MDTraj code that builds the backbone (N, CA, C; nanometers):
import mdtraj as md
import numpy as np

residues = "MET SER SER VAL PRO PRO LEU ARG LEU ALA ASP ILE GLU GLU THR PRO ALA LEU HIS ALA ARG ALA MET GLU ASN LEU ARG PHE ILE ARG GLU THR MET GLU ARG ALA ALA ALA PHE THR ALA VAL SER GLY TRP GLY VAL THR ALA THR GLY VAL LEU ALA LEU VAL ALA ALA ALA VAL ALA PRO ALA GLN PRO ALA ALA PRO ARG TRP LEU LEU THR TRP VAL ALA THR LEU VAL LEU SER VAL ALA ILE SER GLY TRP ALA THR VAL ARG LYS ALA ARG ALA ALA ARG VAL PRO ILE LEU SER GLY PRO GLY ARG LYS PHE LEU LEU ALA PHE LEU PRO PRO MET MET VAL GLY ALA LEU LEU THR ALA GLU LEU VAL ARG ARG GLY GLU PRO THR MET LEU PRO GLY ALA TRP LEU LEU LEU TYR GLY THR ALA VAL THR ALA SER GLY ALA PHE SER ALA ARG ILE LEU PRO ALA MET GLY GLY CYS PHE ILE LEU LEU GLY ALA LEU ALA LEU PHE ALA PRO PRO THR TRP SER THR ALA ILE MET ALA PHE GLY PHE GLY GLY LEU HIS LEU VAL PHE GLY PHE LEU ILE ALA ARG SER TYR GLY GLY".split()
xyz = np.array([
    [6.3832, 1.0147, -2.2155],
    [6.2992, 0.9728, -2.1021],
    [6.1861, 1.0737, -2.0836],
    [6.0604, 1.0235, -2.0856],
    [5.9463, 1.1150, -2.0743],
    [5.9285, 1.1595, -1.9308],
    [5.8875, 1.2785, -1.9161],
    [5.8663, 1.3339, -1.7817],
    [5.7175, 1.3406, -1.7521],
    [5.6825, 1.3168, -1.6282],
    [5.5434, 1.3216, -1.5845],
    [5.5076, 1.4664, -1.5574],
    [5.3997, 1.5157, -1.6204],
    [5.3624, 1.6558, -1.5974],
    [5.3266, 1.6777, -1.4522],
    [5.3604, 1.7905, -1.4002],
    [5.3319, 1.8186, -1.2585],
    [5.1815, 1.8252, -1.2343],
    [5.1409, 1.7816, -1.1159],
    [5.0011, 1.7847, -1.0760],
    [4.9627, 1.9262, -1.0386],
    [4.8623, 1.9758, -1.1094],
    [4.8211, 2.1139, -1.0842],
    [4.7169, 2.1194, -0.9735],
    [4.7098, 2.2339, -0.9078],
    [4.6130, 2.2558, -0.8014],
    [4.4702, 2.2462, -0.8557],
    [4.4503, 2.2916, -0.9790],
    [4.3163, 2.2872, -1.0395],
    [4.2698, 2.1434, -1.0570],
    [4.3674, 2.0529, -1.0926],
    [4.3313, 1.9124, -1.1078],
    [4.2872, 1.8520, -0.9753],
    [4.3566, 1.8898, -0.8666],
    [4.3224, 1.8380, -0.7342],
    [4.1839, 1.8863, -0.6919],
    [4.1543, 2.0128, -0.7220],
    [4.0257, 2.0692, -0.6828],
    [3.9117, 2.0139, -0.7677],
    [3.9451, 1.9752, -0.8942],
    [3.8409, 1.9292, -0.9840],
    [3.7995, 1.7849, -0.9567],
    [3.8921, 1.7055, -0.9008],
    [3.8630, 1.5637, -0.8783],
    [3.7420, 1.5404, -0.7883],
    [3.7297, 1.6043, -0.6714],
    [3.6083, 1.5830, -0.5906],
    [3.4809, 1.6252, -0.6621],
    [3.4892, 1.7318, -0.7436],
    [3.3711, 1.7774, -0.8164],
    [3.3279, 1.6736, -0.9194],
    [3.4259, 1.6137, -0.9894],
    [3.3939, 1.5091, -1.0862],
    [3.3335, 1.3879, -1.0167],
    [3.3879, 1.3547, -0.9005],
    [3.3352, 1.2410, -0.8248],
    [3.1911, 1.2670, -0.7817],
    [3.1648, 1.3883, -0.7361],
    [3.0290, 1.4224, -0.6920],
    [2.9308, 1.4154, -0.8080],
    [2.9734, 1.4651, -0.9262],
    [2.8863, 1.4596, -1.0432],
    [2.8606, 1.3157, -1.0860],
    [2.9659, 1.2339, -1.0797],
    [2.9503, 1.0931, -1.1174],
    [2.8535, 1.0221, -1.0234],
    [2.8647, 1.0491, -0.8939],
    [2.7745, 0.9882, -0.7971],
    [2.6308, 1.0347, -0.8196],
    [2.6134, 1.1620, -0.8529],
    [2.4799, 1.2148, -0.8793],
    [2.4190, 1.1488, -1.0033],
    [2.5014, 1.1297, -1.1060],
    [2.4536, 1.0623, -1.2273],
    [2.4142, 0.9178, -1.1987],
    [2.4943, 0.8490, -1.1186],
    [2.4623, 0.7104, -1.0831],
    [2.3333, 0.7031, -1.0028],
    [2.3144, 0.7984, -0.9123],
    [2.1931, 0.8005, -0.8324],
    [2.0712, 0.8249, -0.9205],
    [2.0856, 0.9142, -1.0186],
    [1.9750, 0.9420, -1.1108],
    [1.9409, 0.8192, -1.1936],
    [2.0449, 0.7494, -1.2421],
    [2.0226, 0.6286, -1.3228],
    [1.9553, 0.5209, -1.2385],
    [2.0009, 0.5036, -1.1138],
    [1.9426, 0.4015, -1.0267],
    [1.7967, 0.4321, -0.9971],
    [1.7644, 0.5573, -0.9664],
    [1.6258, 0.5948, -0.9367],
    [1.5373, 0.5793, -1.0596],
    [1.5918, 0.6106, -1.1771],
    [1.5149, 0.5941, -1.3001],
    [1.4835, 0.4482, -1.3264],
    [1.5823, 0.3613, -1.3041],
    [1.5609, 0.2181, -1.3244],
    [1.4612, 0.1628, -1.2234],
    [1.4663, 0.2115, -1.0982],
    [1.3717, 0.1665, -0.9970],
    [1.2294, 0.2061, -1.0331],
    [1.2130, 0.3293, -1.0838],
    [1.0795, 0.3732, -1.1232],
    [1.0276, 0.2927, -1.2406],
    [1.1176, 0.2576, -1.3330],
    [1.0761, 0.1796, -1.4494],
    [1.0373, 0.0373, -1.4104],
    [1.0934, -0.0125, -1.3010],
    [1.0668, -0.1500, -1.2588],
    [0.9591, -0.1575, -1.1515],
    [0.8980, -0.0437, -1.1155],
    [0.7977, -0.0416, -1.0096],
    [0.6677, 0.0177, -1.0607],
    [0.5575, -0.0338, -1.0070],
    [0.4261, 0.0179, -1.0413],
    [0.3905, 0.1272, -0.9407],
    [0.4147, 0.2511, -0.9770],
    [0.3944, 0.3636, -0.8856],
    [0.2646, 0.4385, -0.9132],
    [0.1728, 0.3746, -0.9859],
    [0.0470, 0.4422, -1.0200],
    [-0.0619, 0.4180, -0.9162],
    [-0.0273, 0.3565, -0.8032],
    [-0.1269, 0.3423, -0.6963],
    [-0.1721, 0.4817, -0.6543],
    [-0.3013, 0.5038, -0.6527],
    [-0.3545, 0.6366, -0.6244],
    [-0.3598, 0.6631, -0.4745],
    [-0.2834, 0.7611, -0.4306],
    [-0.2875, 0.7990, -0.2900],
    [-0.4225, 0.8554, -0.2501],
    [-0.4839, 0.9330, -0.3416],
    [-0.6152, 0.9887, -0.3112],
    [-0.7219, 0.8798, -0.3088],
    [-0.7041, 0.7753, -0.3903],
    [-0.7949, 0.6618, -0.3833],
    [-0.7841, 0.5893, -0.2505],
    [-0.6607, 0.5743, -0.2012],
    [-0.6388, 0.5124, -0.0702],
    [-0.7008, 0.5987, 0.0396],
    [-0.6862, 0.7303, 0.0270],
    [-0.7450, 0.8225, 0.1252],
    [-0.8973, 0.8116, 0.1259],
    [-0.9562, 0.8027, 0.0075],
    [-1.1026, 0.7873, -0.0003],
    [-1.1468, 0.6596, 0.0684],
    [-1.0676, 0.5537, 0.0562],
    [-1.0983, 0.4283, 0.1249],
    [-1.1002, 0.4485, 0.2760],
    [-1.0054, 0.5279, 0.3249],
    [-1.0015, 0.5569, 0.4681],
    [-1.1254, 0.6317, 0.5153],
    [-1.1709, 0.7272, 0.4354],
    [-1.2917, 0.8020, 0.4710],
    [-1.4126, 0.7093, 0.4769],
    [-1.4257, 0.6226, 0.3775],
    [-1.5376, 0.5275, 0.3759],
    [-1.5336, 0.4349, 0.4969],
    [-1.4140, 0.3923, 0.5370],
    [-1.4027, 0.3028, 0.6518],
    [-1.4450, 0.3725, 0.7805],
    [-1.4128, 0.4994, 0.7943],
    [-1.4544, 0.5732, 0.9137],
    [-1.6066, 0.5885, 0.9180],
    [-1.6663, 0.6101, 0.8009],
    [-1.8126, 0.6173, 0.7943],
    [-1.8733, 0.4820, 0.8329],
    [-1.8136, 0.3738, 0.7819],
    [-1.8639, 0.2396, 0.8141],
    [-1.8539, 0.2125, 0.9636],
    [-1.7433, 0.2547, 1.0251],
    [-1.7255, 0.2330, 1.1683],
    [-1.8308, 0.3074, 1.2496],
    [-1.8725, 0.4230, 1.1982],
    [-1.9755, 0.5007, 1.2682],
    [-2.1143, 0.4399, 1.2504],
    [-2.1350, 0.3702, 1.1385],
    [-2.2677, 0.3155, 1.1074],
    [-2.2841, 0.1739, 1.1602],
    [-2.1763, 0.0942, 1.1532],
    [-2.1859, -0.0474, 1.1904],
    [-2.2038, -0.0634, 1.3410],
    [-2.2756, -0.1676, 1.3836],
    [-2.2842, -0.1977, 1.5271],
    [-2.1467, -0.2328, 1.5833],
    [-2.1346, -0.2259, 1.7132],
    [-2.0054, -0.2527, 1.7761],
    [-1.9679, -0.4002, 1.7698],
    [-2.0657, -0.4891, 1.7672],
    [-2.0391, -0.6322, 1.7737],
    [-2.0356, -0.6957, 1.6344],
    [-1.9277, -0.7678, 1.5994],
    [-1.9215, -0.8364, 1.4699],
    [-2.0288, -0.9432, 1.4522],
    [-2.0876, -0.9896, 1.5630],
    [-2.1900, -1.0942, 1.5524],
    [-2.3196, -1.0415, 1.4922],
    [-2.3378, -0.9091, 1.4890],
    [-2.4603, -0.8519, 1.4330],
    [-2.4560, -0.8598, 1.2803],
    [-2.5633, -0.9087, 1.2159],
    [-2.5637, -0.9190, 1.0689],
    [-2.5367, -0.7852, 0.9995],
    [-2.5854, -0.6764, 1.0581],
    [-2.5653, -0.5452, 0.9952],
    [-2.4182, -0.5050, 0.9967],
    [-2.3420, -0.5551, 1.0930],
    [-2.1983, -0.5265, 1.0983],
    [-2.1292, -0.5815, 0.9738],
    [-2.1561, -0.7080, 0.9445],
    [-2.0948, -0.7718, 0.8278],
    [-2.1403, -0.7049, 0.6986],
    [-2.2697, -0.6779, 0.6883],
    [-2.3220, -0.6152, 0.5673],
    [-2.2598, -0.4780, 0.5447],
    [-2.2442, -0.4017, 0.6504],
    [-2.1858, -0.2676, 0.6389],
    [-2.0426, -0.2744, 0.5875],
    [-1.9630, -0.3629, 0.6443],
    [-1.8224, -0.3687, 0.6054],
    [-1.8026, -0.4313, 0.4674],
    [-1.8840, -0.5279, 0.4305],
    [-1.8734, -0.5858, 0.2968],
    [-1.9106, -0.4811, 0.1914],
    [-2.0166, -0.4049, 0.2167],
    [-2.0555, -0.2988, 0.1236],
    [-1.9462, -0.1932, 0.1131],
    [-1.8841, -0.1619, 0.2261],
    [-1.7737, -0.0649, 0.2253],
    [-1.6557, -0.1170, 0.1448],
    [-1.6268, -0.2458, 0.1583],
    [-1.5178, -0.3067, 0.0819],
    [-1.5429, -0.2949, -0.0682],
    [-1.6624, -0.3305, -0.1115],
    [-1.6951, -0.3260, -0.2544],
    [-1.6824, -0.1841, -0.3074],
    [-1.7361, -0.0884, -0.2332],
    [-1.7288, 0.0509, -0.2765],
    [-1.5856, 0.1029, -0.2755],
    [-1.5077, 0.0628, -0.1769],
    [-1.3677, 0.1060, -0.1673],
    [-1.2851, 0.0527, -0.2834],
    [-1.3049, -0.0753, -0.3170],
    [-1.2325, -0.1347, -0.4290],
    [-1.2662, -0.0623, -0.5590],
    [-1.3944, -0.0288, -0.5770],
    [-1.4363, 0.0401, -0.6992],
    [-1.3726, 0.1782, -0.7094],
    [-1.3741, 0.2540, -0.6005],
    [-1.3200, 0.3904, -0.6035],
    [-1.1683, 0.3885, -0.6159],
    [-1.1029, 0.3081, -0.5343],
    [-0.9567, 0.3026, -0.5376],
    [-0.9067, 0.2472, -0.6713],
    [-0.9756, 0.1454, -0.7237],
    [-0.9371, 0.0901, -0.8536],
    [-0.9537, 0.1902, -0.9656],
    [-1.0658, 0.2625, -0.9646],
    [-1.0878, 0.3653, -1.0672],
    [-0.9813, 0.4728, -1.0605],
    [-0.9477, 0.5171, -0.9384],
    [-0.8477, 0.6222, -0.9224],
    [-0.7094, 0.5753, -0.9685],
    [-0.6775, 0.4490, -0.9417],
    [-0.5476, 0.3952, -0.9837],
    [-0.5394, 0.3804, -1.1348],
    [-0.6470, 0.3311, -1.1973],
    [-0.6496, 0.3194, -1.3435],
    [-0.6359, 0.4574, -1.4075],
    [-0.7043, 0.5551, -1.3524],
    [-0.6984, 0.6913, -1.4055],
    [-0.5572, 0.7485, -1.3944],
    [-0.4929, 0.7252, -1.2806],
    [-0.3558, 0.7733, -1.2610],
    [-0.2592, 0.7013, -1.3544],
    [-0.2781, 0.5711, -1.3713],
    [-0.1902, 0.4939, -1.4596],
    [-0.2026, 0.5401, -1.6042],
    [-0.3245, 0.5675, -1.6481],
    [-0.3436, 0.6149, -1.7853],
    [-0.2815, 0.7521, -1.8056],
    [-0.2952, 0.8382, -1.7064],
    [-0.2368, 0.9717, -1.7177],
    [-0.0846, 0.9644, -1.7260],
    [-0.0261, 0.8690, -1.6532],
    [0.1196, 0.8529, -1.6536],
    [0.1668, 0.7562, -1.7624],
    [0.0714, 0.7014, -1.8406],
    [0.1027, 0.6052, -1.9458],
    [0.1768, 0.4834, -1.8900],
    [0.1270, 0.4355, -1.7770],
    [0.1846, 0.3178, -1.7124],
    [0.0915, 0.1996, -1.7356],
    [0.1373, 0.0916, -1.7972],
    [0.0503, -0.0243, -1.8209],
    [0.0155, -0.0948, -1.6904],
    [-0.1076, -0.1425, -1.6816],
    [-0.1533, -0.2111, -1.5609],
    [-0.1450, -0.3624, -1.5754],
    [-0.1727, -0.4132, -1.6952],
    [-0.1789, -0.5576, -1.7158],
    [-0.0508, -0.6156, -1.7733],
    [0.0561, -0.5400, -1.7725],
    [0.1858, -0.5908, -1.8188],
    [0.2957, -0.5267, -1.7363],
    [0.4123, -0.5892, -1.7358],
    [0.5265, -0.5348, -1.6638],
    [0.5024, -0.5282, -1.5141],
    [0.5477, -0.4197, -1.4484],
    [0.5317, -0.4060, -1.3035],
    [0.3861, -0.4086, -1.2582],
    [0.2947, -0.3539, -1.3401],
    [0.1538, -0.3552, -1.3034],
    [0.0999, -0.4964, -1.2896],
    [0.1393, -0.5831, -1.3794],
    [0.0952, -0.7234, -1.3740],
    [0.1526, -0.7925, -1.2502],
    [0.2787, -0.7669, -1.2184],
    [0.3400, -0.8256, -1.0992],
    [0.2702, -0.7755, -0.9731],
    [0.2349, -0.6477, -0.9736],
    [0.1643, -0.5892, -0.8603],
    [0.0316, -0.6619, -0.8359],
    [-0.0451, -0.6816, -0.9426],
    [-0.1749, -0.7477, -0.9297],
    [-0.1597, -0.8938, -0.8876],
    [-0.0612, -0.9634, -0.9438],
    [-0.0402, -1.1042, -0.9100],
    [0.0006, -1.1217, -0.7636],
    [0.0648, -1.0208, -0.7060],
    [0.1019, -1.0270, -0.5651],
    [-0.0126, -0.9837, -0.4743],
    [-0.0959, -0.8907, -0.5216],
    [-0.2021, -0.8344, -0.4382],
    [-0.3268, -0.9222, -0.4327],
    [-0.3644, -0.9810, -0.5446],
    [-0.4939, -1.0478, -0.5533],
    [-0.5053, -1.1795, -0.4748],
    [-0.4041, -1.2678, -0.4730],
    [-0.4222, -1.3950, -0.4013],
    [-0.4602, -1.3797, -0.2535],
    [-0.3916, -1.2959, -0.1739],
    [-0.4358, -1.2815, -0.0342],
    [-0.5777, -1.2269, -0.0229],
    [-0.6185, -1.1401, -0.1160],
    [-0.7535, -1.0864, -0.1120],
    [-0.8562, -1.1958, -0.1435],
    [-0.8239, -1.2840, -0.2377],
    [-0.9140, -1.3955, -0.2696],
    [-0.9248, -1.4924, -0.1516],
    [-0.8122, -1.5160, -0.0855],
    [-0.8147, -1.6002, 0.0346],
    [-0.9033, -1.5356, 0.1410],
    [-0.8940, -1.4029, 0.1530],
    [-0.9779, -1.3325, 0.2492],
    [-1.1256, -1.3506, 0.2211],
    [-1.1638, -1.3479, 0.0934],
    [-1.3047, -1.3676, 0.0574],
    [-1.3513, -1.5083, 0.0938],
    [-1.2693, -1.6080, 0.0634],
    [-1.3055, -1.7460, 0.0964],
    [-1.3119, -1.7680, 0.2468],
    [-1.2155, -1.7111, 0.3181],
    [-1.2128, -1.7269, 0.4633],
    [-1.3324, -1.6567, 0.5277],
    [-1.3719, -1.5443, 0.4717],
    [-1.4893, -1.4736, 0.5236],
    [-1.6139, -1.5606, 0.5128],
    [-1.6335, -1.6208, 0.3964],
    [-1.7508, -1.7066, 0.3765],
    [-1.7500, -1.8242, 0.4729],
    [-1.6342, -1.8829, 0.4963],
    [-1.6267, -1.9993, 0.5836],
    [-1.6474, -1.9615, 0.7302],
    [-1.5906, -1.8502, 0.7731],
    [-1.6081, -1.8071, 0.9121],
    [-1.7529, -1.7697, 0.9410],
    [-1.8175, -1.7078, 0.8431],
    [-1.9590, -1.6751, 0.8601],
    [-2.0420, -1.8030, 0.8654],
    [-2.0094, -1.9001, 0.7798],
    [-2.0830, -2.0265, 0.7779],
    [-2.0699, -2.1002, 0.9109],
    [-1.9510, -2.0895, 0.9710],
    [-1.9272, -2.1584, 1.0978],
    [-1.9780, -2.0787, 1.2180],
    [-2.0272, -1.9589, 1.1943],
    [-2.0761, -1.8775, 1.3046],
    [-1.9652, -1.8179, 1.3886],
    [-1.8531, -1.7823, 1.3271],
    [-1.7400, -1.7234, 1.3991],
    [-1.7025, -1.5871, 1.3393],
    [-1.7956, -1.4938, 1.3338],
    [-1.7654, -1.3637, 1.2726],
    [-1.6682, -1.2785, 1.3535],
    [-1.6494, -1.3110, 1.4799],
    [-1.5573, -1.2313, 1.5603],
    [-1.4120, -1.2473, 1.5144],
    [-1.3847, -1.3498, 1.4335],
    [-1.2502, -1.3699, 1.3793],
    [-1.2247, -1.2841, 1.2555],
    [-1.3292, -1.2252, 1.2008],
    [-1.3162, -1.1537, 1.0737],
    [-1.2245, -1.0309, 1.0797],
    [-1.2365, -0.9433, 1.1807],
    [-1.1483, -0.8253, 1.1801],
    [-1.0000, -0.8610, 1.1728],
    [-0.9582, -0.9574, 1.2558],
    [-0.8183, -0.9980, 1.2530],
    [-0.7784, -1.0581, 1.1202],
    [-0.8640, -1.1443, 1.0648],
    [-0.8344, -1.2075, 0.9363],
    [-0.8272, -1.1045, 0.8250],
    [-0.9203, -1.0132, 0.8216],
    [-0.9204, -0.9094, 0.7174],
    [-0.7951, -0.8232, 0.7240],
    [-0.7622, -0.7768, 0.8428],
    [-0.6451, -0.6899, 0.8575],
    [-0.5159, -0.7634, 0.8220],
    [-0.5044, -0.8889, 0.8654],
    [-0.3829, -0.9661, 0.8370],
    [-0.3673, -0.9931, 0.6877],
    [-0.4745, -1.0371, 0.6228],
    [-0.4645, -1.0713, 0.4811],
    [-0.4498, -0.9475, 0.3941],
    [-0.5168, -0.8399, 0.4314],
    [-0.4975, -0.7157, 0.3553],
    [-0.3550, -0.6649, 0.3727],
    [-0.3043, -0.6715, 0.4941],
    [-0.1654, -0.6315, 0.5162],
    [-0.0678, -0.7165, 0.4367],
    [-0.0967, -0.8468, 0.4286],
    [-0.0130, -0.9362, 0.3485],
    [-0.0178, -0.8983, 0.2010],
    [-0.1368, -0.8676, 0.1504],
    [-0.1517, -0.8282, 0.0098],
    [-0.0749, -0.7000, -0.0204],
    [-0.0850, -0.6027, 0.0683],
    [-0.0170, -0.4745, 0.0474],
    [0.1344, -0.4922, 0.0567],
    [0.1792, -0.5707, 0.1531],
    [0.3234, -0.5931, 0.1684],
    [0.3815, -0.6655, 0.0473],
    [0.3130, -0.7694, 0.0003],
    [0.3623, -0.8461, -0.1142],
    [0.3637, -0.7619, -0.2410],
    [0.2558, -0.6901, -0.2673],
    [0.2510, -0.6072, -0.3885],
    [0.3447, -0.4887, -0.3787],
    [0.3755, -0.4469, -0.2565],
    [0.4674, -0.3339, -0.2391],
    [0.6079, -0.3617, -0.2900],
    [0.6420, -0.4895, -0.3042],
    [0.7730, -0.5237, -0.3604],
    [0.7849, -0.4795, -0.5051],
    [0.6716, -0.4542, -0.5717],
    [0.6716, -0.4119, -0.7116],
    [0.6114, -0.2728, -0.7275],
    [0.6034, -0.1987, -0.6173],
    [0.5383, -0.0685, -0.6235],
    [0.6146, 0.0320, -0.5379],
    [0.5431, 0.1322, -0.4892],
    [0.6045, 0.2375, -0.4090],
    [0.6674, 0.1795, -0.2829],
    [0.7791, 0.2352, -0.2428],
    [0.8521, 0.1824, -0.1276],
    [0.7716, 0.1903, 0.0013],
    [0.6771, 0.2817, 0.0065],
    [0.6015, 0.3031, 0.1297],
    [0.4991, 0.1930, 0.1550],
    [0.4607, 0.1187, 0.0517],
    [0.3559, 0.0185, 0.0669],
    [0.3922, -0.0957, 0.1626],
    [0.5148, -0.1500, 0.1595],
    [0.5471, -0.2538, 0.2578],
    [0.5347, -0.2051, 0.4017],
    [0.5696, -0.0787, 0.4265],
    [0.5532, -0.0242, 0.5616],
    [0.4055, -0.0176, 0.5987],
    [0.3232, 0.0233, 0.5038],
    [0.1789, 0.0272, 0.5266],
    [0.1259, -0.1134, 0.5545],
    [0.1674, -0.2100, 0.4744],
    [0.1232, -0.3474, 0.4954],
    [0.1655, -0.4017, 0.6301],
    [0.2868, -0.3687, 0.6715],
    [0.3350, -0.4136, 0.8022],
    [0.2499, -0.3606, 0.9160],
    [0.2051, -0.2350, 0.9042],
    [0.1178, -0.1768, 1.0075],
    [-0.0145, -0.2517, 1.0143],
    [-0.0687, -0.2880, 0.8996],
    [-0.1940, -0.3641, 0.8987],
    [-0.1757, -0.5029, 0.9599],
    [-0.0633, -0.5662, 0.9333],
    [-0.0374, -0.6984, 0.9902],
    [-0.0279, -0.6917, 1.1420],
    [0.0412, -0.5920, 1.1939],
    [0.0517, -0.5753, 1.3394],
    [-0.0855, -0.5506, 1.4017],
    [-0.1642, -0.4686, 1.3358],
    [-0.2975, -0.4395, 1.3874],
    [-0.3875, -0.5633, 1.3801],
    [-0.3703, -0.6425, 1.2733],
    [-0.4466, -0.7661, 1.2618],
    [-0.4119, -0.8649, 1.3718],
    [-0.2835, -0.8721, 1.4068],
    [-0.2428, -0.9605, 1.5168],
    [-0.3072, -0.9161, 1.6478],
    [-0.3150, -0.7839, 1.6683],
    [-0.3819, -0.7326, 1.7876],
    [-0.5306, -0.7683, 1.7868],
    [-0.5930, -0.7562, 1.6708],
    [-0.7368, -0.7827, 1.6603],
    [-0.7700, -0.9283, 1.6925],
    [-0.6799, -1.0202, 1.6626],
    [-0.7067, -1.1614, 1.6893],
    [-0.7228, -1.1897, 1.8381],
    [-0.6508, -1.1145, 1.9212],
    [-0.6500, -1.1428, 2.0639],
    [-0.7262, -1.0388, 2.1463],
    [-0.7767, -0.9367, 2.0797],
    [-0.8506, -0.8327, 2.1509],
    [-0.9942, -0.8772, 2.1759],
    [-1.0618, -0.8199, 2.2753],
    [-1.2038, -0.8519, 2.2985],
    [-1.2873, -0.8141, 2.1769],
    [-1.3937, -0.8882, 2.1481],
    [-1.4790, -0.8570, 2.0325],
    [-1.5338, -0.7150, 2.0344],
    [-1.5499, -0.6578, 2.1529],
    [-1.6035, -0.5214, 2.1617],
    [-1.5063, -0.4180, 2.1046],
    [-1.3810, -0.4556, 2.0845],
    [-1.2820, -0.3638, 2.0269],
    [-1.2827, -0.3683, 1.8743],
    [-1.3541, -0.4621, 1.8156],
    [-1.3420, -0.4896, 1.6724],
    [-1.3664, -0.3669, 1.5854],
    [-1.4775, -0.2964, 1.6103],
    [-1.5109, -0.1821, 1.5260],
    [-1.4065, -0.0713, 1.5401],
    [-1.3577, -0.0491, 1.6619],
    [-1.2563, 0.0538, 1.6839],
    [-1.1260, 0.0185, 1.6119],
    [-1.0878, -0.1093, 1.6167],
    [-0.9652, -0.1522, 1.5488],
    [-0.9810, -0.1408, 1.3979],
    [-1.0964, -0.1758, 1.3475],
    [-1.1225, -0.1611, 1.2042],
    [-1.1172, -0.0149, 1.1624],
    [-1.1726, 0.0728, 1.2461],
    [-1.1687, 0.2160, 1.2155],
    [-1.0257, 0.2675, 1.2146],
    [-0.9458, 0.2236, 1.3117],
    [-0.8062, 0.2681, 1.3178],
    [-0.7262, 0.2162, 1.1987],
    [-0.7529, 0.0895, 1.1604],
    [-0.6777, 0.0308, 1.0494],
    [-0.7246, 0.0780, 0.9142],
    [-0.8437, 0.0349, 0.8753],
    [-0.8930, 0.0686, 0.7416],
    [-0.9271, 0.2163, 0.7279],
    [-0.9518, 0.2820, 0.8405],
    [-0.9770, 0.4251, 0.8343],
    [-0.8493, 0.5072, 0.8513],
    [-0.7903, 0.5014, 0.9707],
    [-0.6750, 0.5851, 1.0028],
    [-0.5515, 0.5574, 0.9198],
    [-0.5140, 0.4299, 0.9074],
    [-0.3934, 0.3968, 0.8315],
    [-0.4079, 0.4353, 0.6843],
    [-0.5269, 0.4148, 0.6283],
    [-0.5479, 0.4537, 0.4889],
    [-0.5383, 0.6050, 0.4706],
    [-0.5889, 0.6809, 0.5655],
    [-0.5796, 0.8272, 0.5554],
    [-0.4336, 0.8728, 0.5592],
    [-0.3577, 0.8198, 0.6545],
    [-0.2177, 0.8615, 0.6698],
    [-0.1340, 0.8208, 0.5490],
    [-0.1387, 0.6925, 0.5137],
    [-0.0548, 0.6451, 0.4043],
    [-0.1058, 0.6939, 0.2686],
    [-0.2358, 0.7126, 0.2557],
    [-0.2880, 0.7685, 0.1306],
    [-0.2343, 0.9069, 0.1061],
    [-0.2306, 0.9892, 0.2094],
    [-0.1751, 1.1237, 0.1954],
    [-0.0270, 1.1187, 0.1602],
    [0.0478, 1.0297, 0.2255],
    [0.1922, 1.0185, 0.1978],
    [0.2179, 0.9714, 0.0549],
    [0.1371, 0.8765, 0.0073],
    [0.1529, 0.8285, -0.1302],
    [0.1201, 0.9399, -0.2297],
    [0.0112, 1.0121, -0.2036],
    [-0.0276, 1.1207, -0.2942],
    [0.0800, 1.2288, -0.2990],
    [0.1382, 1.2597, -0.1850],
    [0.2393, 1.3657, -0.1800],
    [0.3702, 1.3223, -0.2462],
    [0.4073, 1.1962, -0.2280],
    [0.5383, 1.1499, -0.2767],
    [0.5353, 1.0961, -0.4191],
    [0.4183, 1.0519, -0.4655],
    [0.4110, 0.9851, -0.5948],
    [0.3087, 1.0479, -0.6904],
    [0.2815, 1.1739, -0.6694],
    [0.2028, 1.2488, -0.7683],
    [0.0565, 1.2153, -0.7735],
    [-0.0084, 1.2044, -0.6601],
    [-0.1530, 1.1849, -0.6596],
    [-0.1986, 1.0475, -0.6209],
])
top = md.Topology()
chain = top.add_chain()
for i, resn in enumerate(residues, 1):
    res = top.add_residue(resn, chain, resSeq=i)
    for name in ("N", "CA", "C"):
        top.add_atom(name, md.element.get_by_symbol(name[0]), res)
traj = md.Trajectory(xyz[None], top)
């Protein structure tokens, strides 16, 4: 009849250590798989630059969205922001050897671009109808939607950023038109500065 070897004190002490190491290994594997399945090359510094441009636009644009110079200022800021942020993201992706047009990068773009295209079409229609006061709310809501949707394939912080833009857009819809420039400055300026810094600090630039 075989006898069961006695349980040693060293075995009892070693078991929690083995469990802790196993849990650490599982956590490392899970984080590695998440990074491989996410597009984390969004440039935090590019987002921050967008915030700076928005604050400049808020200082230059008239207070009333009905003024033609208001629309021109913000559209020009949008074009310049997209160019700078896009360049910074492409540069970061190349440095990290992360593909943009395949895998997570492609999913990111497919989630981000449709709400932005809707925003462009809605802008043209609202201007045609003479309702520019609706633009701040529409822009903030659709941009927040784009960021939230693309955040499902990118850095975890992006859905939180998108949610903040959506809340601010809802406020802009019901706020007096005289608040429009201030709300735009807080959203496209302040939120981009805060979240851009957090992205740069947490995701390497």
